[in-house]
C-alpha positions in Angstrom: 169.6 3.2 -43.7 167.9 6.0 -42.0 166.5 8.9 -43.9 167.4 12.3 -43.3 165.9 14.8 -41.7 165.9 16.4 -45.4 164.7 13.6 -46.7 161.9 13.0 -44.6 160.9 16.6 -45.6 161.1 16.2 -49.1 158.8 12.9 -48.9 156.3 15.2 -46.4 156.4 18.1 -48.6 155.4 15.9 -51.6 152.8 14.0 -49.9 150.7 17.1 -48.5 150.9 18.2 -52.4 149.8 14.9 -53.3 146.8 14.7 -51.3 145.9 19.0 -52.2 146.8 20.9 -48.5 150.4 22.1 -49.8 148.4 25.2 -47.9 148.6 24.4 -45.2 152.4 23.1 -44.6 152.9 26.2 -42.6 148.8 26.5 -40.3 148.4 25.0 -37.4 145.9 22.1 -38.0 143.4 23.0 -34.6 140.5 25.0 -37.0 140.9 22.9 -39.8 138.3 19.6 -41.0 138.8 16.5 -39.7 139.8 15.5 -43.7 142.2 17.8 -43.4 143.5 16.8 -39.8 143.6 13.0 -41.1 145.3 14.3 -44.1 147.8 16.2 -42.5 149.1 13.1 -39.7 149.1 10.3 -42.9 151.5 12.9 -44.6 154.0 13.5 -41.1 153.5 9.2 -40.3 153.5 9.0 -44.2 156.8 10.4 -45.0 158.8 8.7 -42.4 158.7 5.4 -45.2 158.9 2.8 -42.4 159.2 -0.8 -43.3 155.9 -1.4 -41.0 153.3 1.4 -39.9 150.5 0.9 -37.7 147.2 2.9 -38.7 144.0 3.0 -36.4 141.0 4.8 -39.0 143.7 5.7 -42.1 139.7 6.0 -44.0 137.7 8.2 -41.4 137.4 11.7 -42.6 138.5 11.2 -46.7 136.6 12.4 -49.5 136.5 9.8 -51.9 139.7 10.9 -54.2 142.0 10.7 -51.0 140.9 8.0 -50.0 141.5 6.6 -53.5 144.7 7.8 -53.3 145.6 6.3 -50.1 144.5 2.4 -51.8 147.2 4.0 -54.5 149.6 5.1 -51.6 149.0 1.6 -50.1 149.4 -0.9 -52.4 152.5 0.6 -53.8 154.0 0.5 -49.9 153.6 -3.1 -51.0 154.7 -3.3 -53.9 157.8 -1.7 -52.3 158.1 -5.4 -49.6 156.8 -2.0 -47.2 154.0 -3.3 -44.9 151.0 -1.3 -43.5 148.9 -2.6 -40.6 145.3 -0.7 -40.6 142.4 -0.8 -39.0 139.1 -0.1 -40.9 135.4 -0.3 -41.0 134.4 -0.7 -44.8 135.8 -3.9 -45.8 134.4 -4.2 -49.0 136.5 -1.0 -49.8 139.5 -1.9 -48.4 139.5 -5.5 -49.6 138.2 -4.7 -53.9 140.8 -1.8 -53.6 144.4 -3.3 -52.4 146.0 -5.6 -53.2 147.7 -8.3 -51.5 145.5 -8.2 -48.0 144.6 -10.5 -45.6 141.6 -9.4 -43.6 141.0 -10.2 -39.8 137.6 -9.9 -38.4 136.8 -9.6 -34.9 133.7 -11.0 -33.8 132.2 -9.8 -30.1 
């Protein structure tokens, strides 16, 4: 079932609050830090609650607290039967914090 625009908006607002960036809801991200821009991007993507998500370096630029929150969201998605595919350079940290993870290591 597709979520309504209001449900998506409400979820995005909930994520802004969760990541502590609610003061940026109506702001243009051009002059924001890399971490804040990353959080906004994640909120917008995660707010769609798609069955499968593909994210490139979602932890890049995040502070420690936000990384922990993102691990929690990924684990909740897995618990709810949703899949998240992402790239990361922090392989040991990721494998320690995410349940039911499958890794693919690329070598040159």
